[in-house]
N, C-alpha and C positions, 0 to 999 in steps of 0.2 A: 581472501584478505582476512587477516586475524584482527579481532577487535581487542583493544586493550581494556582491561577491567575498569580503568578510570573513565573511559568514554561511554557513559550511559546516556540514554535519552531515546528520542524518537526520530525517525527519518522524516523527511519532508512529506513523502508519500503517506506515511502512517498518520501524520498530523492532518493532512488534507482529507483522508478517509474519515477520521474521527470528526472533523468539522462538518463534513457532508452529512454524516449520520446524526449529529446533534441538530443540524439545521432541519432535517426531515422530521425528527421528533418534535422540535419546537413548532413547526408549521402544523403538524397534526394536532398538537395541543391547542393551538390558537383556533383552528377550525372547530374543534370539539367544544372549546370554551365559548366561542361565538354562538354556536347553536344552543348550548345550554343557557346562555344569557337571554337569547331570543325566546326560548321556551319559557323561561322563568318570568319574563315580562308579559308574555301572553297569558300565562296562568294567573298572574296577579291582576291583570286587566279583567279577566273573566270573573274572578272572585269579587272585584270591586263592582262590576256590573250587577252581580247577584246581591251583593250587600245593599246597593241602592234600593232595589226592590223590597228586600226584607225590612230595611229600616223605614222605608216609606209606609209600608203596611203597619209596622209597629207604631209609628208616630200617629197615623190616623186613628188607631185604636186608643192610644194613650190620651190624645186630646179629645177624642169622641166627635171629631168633625172630619168631613171629607177633605182630602188634599191631593195634590198632583205633582208629577215630575215630568220634565221634558228630557228625552234622550237625544243628544246631538252627537256628531262625530267626535266632539271633544269630551263627552261624558255627560253626567247628570247636571241639569240646569233648572232654574225656576220655570214654571209654565209661561207660555208666550201669550200673555194678556188675555187669557180665557175667562177671567173672573174667578177661577178656582184658586183657593188658597194654596200656597206652595208648602210642600213638606220641608220646611226651613231647617229643622234640626238635622234632617237627613243630609241636606246639602252641606251643612257645616261639618258633618263627620266624614264627608267624602271630598275633602279639599283637593286631593290629588286626582287629576283627570283620569278617566278610564284609558283613553288612548295615548295620551302624553306625546302625540305626534309620531309615534313609532308603530303603534298598533292600529291596524285598519279595521274599522267597525262598520258593518252593514246590518240593517235590521228592517223589519216590517212593522214595528210598533207604530201606533198612531202618534201624532204630534204631542199628545198629552196622555200620560199614563195616570189614570184616576184610581184613587183608593177610597172606598166608602168609610164611613165612621166606625164600622166594625171590622175593618181591615180586609174586606173583600176587594178584589181587583176587577175593574170594569173593562179593562183592555188587555188583550194578550198578544203574543207574537213570538218571533224568533230573531235572535241576534247572532251574527257570525263574526268572529274576531280572527284576524290573521296578522302575521308580522313577517317582514322580510328577514331572511336569515334562517328560517325554519319552514319546513313543509307542513307542519302541524297547524290545523285550524281548530279553534274551539267554538262551541255554540252554547246558547242558552235558550231554552224554550219555556215560556210562561203560559200555563193553562188557566182557563177561566172556570169558575168564578173565584176559586180559592186562591189563585195567584201562586200555585205551586210551581216552583222552578226546577228544571232539570238541566244540569250542566253536562256537556258531552264533547265528543270529537265529531267534527263536521267532515263527512266524506261522501262524495258522489251525490250531493244535494240532500243528504239525510243527516240529522243530528243523532248520532248513535250514543247510547249511554256509555260513560267511561267511569269505572269505579275508582280510578286514580285521583279524581277530583273530589 
């Protein structure tokens, strides 16, 4: 069958193939975007966790008095009636919660993380953060007595150093 020069366009089969290809590309982009968003939220939560520790130390040094923070599944909170002064300025600067309901936080820190008046840390531990939508798990290890923190990737029960953080 000869085509007339005036009848230009696509056949139904060509249109359907193009739509299927576009649909596949769009679904790949959504999966990749969802994973990237989950990783970004996990990275931000890990950094907020570290910021709380660093700001608590700095506040204790600045005011020259011991203070403390409580780490819950929701993030940094005032101490739970232990008589130790709260690192209040630290809490004010960390208004956004660490987990925000989407990041899962587990840790072995004590109920109260205490900072001495010269910024030393009396309590250490490890925190592991994960989020649905990505297989990546992040971790934070805090060593005593200087309170040096190391951020990393949590794999097989070990917090491995990760230079990307």
